[in-house]
Every structure is written in C-alpha cells, then in structure tokens.
Biotite code that builds the C-alpha atoms (Angstrom):
import biotite.structure as struc

atoms = struc.array([
    struc.Atom([57.625, 67.638, 136.293], chain_id="A", res_id=1, res_name="MET", atom_name="CA", element="C"),
    struc.Atom([54.586, 67.150, 134.046], chain_id="A", res_id=2, res_name="ALA", atom_name="CA", element="C"),
    struc.Atom([55.969, 69.487, 131.385], chain_id="A", res_id=3, res_name="LYS", atom_name="CA", element="C"),
    struc.Atom([59.225, 67.553, 131.237], chain_id="A", res_id=4, res_name="GLY", atom_name="CA", element="C"),
    struc.Atom([57.349, 64.312, 130.670], chain_id="A", res_id=5, res_name="GLU", atom_name="CA", element="C"),
    struc.Atom([55.278, 65.921, 127.912], chain_id="A", res_id=6, res_name="GLU", atom_name="CA", element="C"),
    struc.Atom([58.391, 67.150, 126.171], chain_id="A", res_id=7, res_name="ILE", atom_name="CA", element="C"),
    struc.Atom([60.033, 63.721, 126.345], chain_id="A", res_id=8, res_name="VAL", atom_name="CA", element="C"),
    struc.Atom([56.847, 62.113, 125.015], chain_id="A", res_id=9, res_name="LYS", atom_name="CA", element="C"),
    struc.Atom([56.654, 64.611, 122.126], chain_id="A", res_id=10, res_name="TYR", atom_name="CA", element="C"),
    struc.Atom([60.314, 64.142, 121.193], chain_id="A", res_id=11, res_name="VAL", atom_name="CA", element="C"),
    struc.Atom([60.047, 60.345, 121.241], chain_id="A", res_id=12, res_name="THR", atom_name="CA", element="C"),
    struc.Atom([56.915, 60.495, 119.059], chain_id="A", res_id=13, res_name="GLN", atom_name="CA", element="C"),
    struc.Atom([58.717, 62.688, 116.545], chain_id="A", res_id=14, res_name="ARG", atom_name="CA", element="C"),
    struc.Atom([61.785, 60.420, 116.481], chain_id="A", res_id=15, res_name="VAL", atom_name="CA", element="C"),
    struc.Atom([59.663, 57.295, 115.984], chain_id="A", res_id=16, res_name="VAL", atom_name="CA", element="C"),
    struc.Atom([57.668, 59.024, 113.249], chain_id="A", res_id=17, res_name="GLN", atom_name="CA", element="C"),
    struc.Atom([60.924, 60.080, 111.545], chain_id="A", res_id=18, res_name="TYR", atom_name="CA", element="C"),
    struc.Atom([62.362, 56.575, 111.711], chain_id="A", res_id=19, res_name="LEU", atom_name="CA", element="C"),
    struc.Atom([59.141, 55.005, 110.376], chain_id="A", res_id=20, res_name="ASP", atom_name="CA", element="C"),
    struc.Atom([59.056, 57.131, 107.210], chain_id="A", res_id=21, res_name="THR", atom_name="CA", element="C"),
    struc.Atom([61.110, 55.842, 104.284], chain_id="A", res_id=22, res_name="PRO", atom_name="CA", element="C"),
    struc.Atom([64.181, 57.805, 103.230], chain_id="A", res_id=23, res_name="ALA", atom_name="CA", element="C"),
    struc.Atom([62.653, 58.628, 99.839], chain_id="A", res_id=24, res_name="GLU", atom_name="CA", element="C"),
    struc.Atom([59.620, 60.243, 101.466], chain_id="A", res_id=25, res_name="ASP", atom_name="CA", element="C"),
    struc.Atom([61.811, 62.284, 103.802], chain_id="A", res_id=26, res_name="ARG", atom_name="CA", element="C"),
    struc.Atom([63.880, 63.489, 100.858], chain_id="A", res_id=27, res_name="LYS", atom_name="CA", element="C"),
    struc.Atom([60.755, 64.394, 98.863], chain_id="A", res_id=28, res_name="ARG", atom_name="CA", element="C"),
    struc.Atom([59.305, 66.319, 101.815], chain_id="A", res_id=29, res_name="GLN", atom_name="CA", element="C"),
    struc.Atom([62.599, 68.172, 102.312], chain_id="A", res_id=30, res_name="ARG", atom_name="CA", element="C"),
    struc.Atom([62.636, 69.212, 98.642], chain_id="A", res_id=31, res_name="GLU", atom_name="CA", element="C"),
    struc.Atom([59.030, 70.423, 98.847], chain_id="A", res_id=32, res_name="LEU", atom_name="CA", element="C"),
    struc.Atom([59.800, 72.549, 101.899], chain_id="A", res_id=33, res_name="ARG", atom_name="CA", element="C"),
    struc.Atom([62.873, 73.974, 100.212], chain_id="A", res_id=34, res_name="LYS", atom_name="CA", element="C"),
    struc.Atom([61.031, 74.882, 97.004], chain_id="A", res_id=35, res_name="SER", atom_name="CA", element="C"),
    struc.Atom([58.155, 76.463, 98.920], chain_id="A", res_id=36, res_name="ALA", atom_name="CA", element="C"),
    struc.Atom([60.384, 78.775, 100.944], chain_id="A", res_id=37, res_name="SER", atom_name="CA", element="C"),
    struc.Atom([60.875, 82.361, 99.824], chain_id="A", res_id=38, res_name="GLU", atom_name="CA", element="C"),
    struc.Atom([64.243, 83.781, 98.722], chain_id="A", res_id=39, res_name="PRO", atom_name="CA", element="C"),
    struc.Atom([66.680, 84.788, 101.467], chain_id="A", res_id=40, res_name="TRP", atom_name="CA", element="C"),
    struc.Atom([66.444, 88.469, 100.518], chain_id="A", res_id=41, res_name="THR", atom_name="CA", element="C"),
    struc.Atom([62.732, 88.497, 101.287], chain_id="A", res_id=42, res_name="VAL", atom_name="CA", element="C"),
    struc.Atom([63.231, 86.506, 104.461], chain_id="A", res_id=43, res_name="ARG", atom_name="CA", element="C"),
    struc.Atom([65.923, 88.868, 105.754], chain_id="A", res_id=44, res_name="TRP", atom_name="CA", element="C"),
    struc.Atom([64.771, 92.230, 104.446], chain_id="A", res_id=45, res_name="PHE", atom_name="CA", element="C"),
    struc.Atom([61.081, 91.830, 103.648], chain_id="A", res_id=46, res_name="GLY", atom_name="CA", element="C"),
    struc.Atom([59.682, 93.699, 100.672], chain_id="A", res_id=47, res_name="MET", atom_name="CA", element="C"),
    struc.Atom([62.440, 96.321, 100.569], chain_id="A", res_id=48, res_name="ILE", atom_name="CA", element="C"),
    struc.Atom([64.605, 94.624, 97.869], chain_id="A", res_id=49, res_name="PRO", atom_name="CA", element="C"),
    struc.Atom([61.638, 94.123, 95.561], chain_id="A", res_id=50, res_name="MET", atom_name="CA", element="C"),
    struc.Atom([60.408, 97.685, 96.009], chain_id="A", res_id=51, res_name="SER", atom_name="CA", element="C"),
    struc.Atom([63.890, 99.066, 95.348], chain_id="A", res_id=52, res_name="LEU", atom_name="CA", element="C"),
    struc.Atom([64.277, 96.992, 92.207], chain_id="A", res_id=53, res_name="SER", atom_name="CA", element="C"),
    struc.Atom([60.902, 98.195, 90.980], chain_id="A", res_id=54, res_name="MET", atom_name="CA", element="C"),
    struc.Atom([61.764, 101.805, 91.773], chain_id="A", res_id=55, res_name="MET", atom_name="CA", element="C"),
    struc.Atom([65.153, 101.708, 90.046], chain_id="A", res_id=56, res_name="PHE", atom_name="CA", element="C"),
    struc.Atom([63.705, 99.765, 87.135], chain_id="A", res_id=57, res_name="GLY", atom_name="CA", element="C"),
    struc.Atom([61.197, 102.541, 86.492], chain_id="A", res_id=58, res_name="ARG", atom_name="CA", element="C"),
    struc.Atom([63.845, 105.238, 86.750], chain_id="A", res_id=59, res_name="ARG", atom_name="CA", element="C"),
    struc.Atom([65.980, 103.562, 84.112], chain_id="A", res_id=60, res_name="LYS", atom_name="CA", element="C"),
    struc.Atom([63.060, 103.359, 81.687], chain_id="A", res_id=61, res_name="LYS", atom_name="CA", element="C"),
    struc.Atom([61.610, 106.815, 82.368], chain_id="A", res_id=62, res_name="ALA", atom_name="CA", element="C"),
    struc.Atom([64.503, 108.986, 81.048], chain_id="A", res_id=63, res_name="PRO", atom_name="CA", element="C"),
    struc.Atom([64.765, 107.007, 77.819], chain_id="A", res_id=64, res_name="SER", atom_name="CA", element="C"),
    struc.Atom([61.043, 107.434, 77.217], chain_id="A", res_id=65, res_name="GLU", atom_name="CA", element="C"),
    struc.Atom([61.361, 111.158, 77.837], chain_id="A", res_id=66, res_name="GLY", atom_name="CA", element="C"),
    struc.Atom([64.224, 111.489, 75.342], chain_id="A", res_id=67, res_name="ASN", atom_name="CA", element="C"),
    struc.Atom([62.248, 109.739, 72.618], chain_id="A", res_id=68, res_name="GLU", atom_name="CA", element="C"),
    struc.Atom([59.341, 112.140, 72.941], chain_id="A", res_id=69, res_name="SER", atom_name="CA", element="C"),
    struc.Atom([61.642, 115.174, 72.726], chain_id="A", res_id=70, res_name="ARG", atom_name="CA", element="C"),
    struc.Atom([63.359, 113.880, 69.603], chain_id="A", res_id=71, res_name="GLN", atom_name="CA", element="C"),
    struc.Atom([60.050, 113.398, 67.868], chain_id="A", res_id=72, res_name="GLY", atom_name="CA", element="C"),
    struc.Atom([59.147, 117.104, 68.175], chain_id="A", res_id=73, res_name="GLN", atom_name="CA", element="C"),
])
C-alpha cells in the first residue's frame, strides 16, 4: 500500500504545482518544449531520412559535375 500512497502524493504535488503557476508561464514553458523537440521524421525514423536526403543530394550533383568536365575536354 506504500507505493499507492506515494503515487497519490506525487500526483497531488504535481497538480498543486500546476495550479500555482500562472497561465502565461505554462504557455511559455509549453512553447519552449515544443521548439526544443526534434522533427517527427527524426523521432520516428532516426537518422535514416537525413542520410537518404544527403545521399540523393550528392547523386543529383555528381552527374552534372561529371558532364561539365567532359564538355571542357
């Protein structure tokens, strides 16, 4: 039963703390958390989207660079 009492105590502390903070502060904290979070693609898929974009970005540039050097000969 001790764990149940601890949980109730923790929840009541959090609720009282929430009610004591002004609405403006809560809104400001919410905006800070939102701006600090990473994009959903990174959260869901990790570094895969970034690595794919880098890989395909290089492939698009590489053939055009190769064509320029051949034309110059």
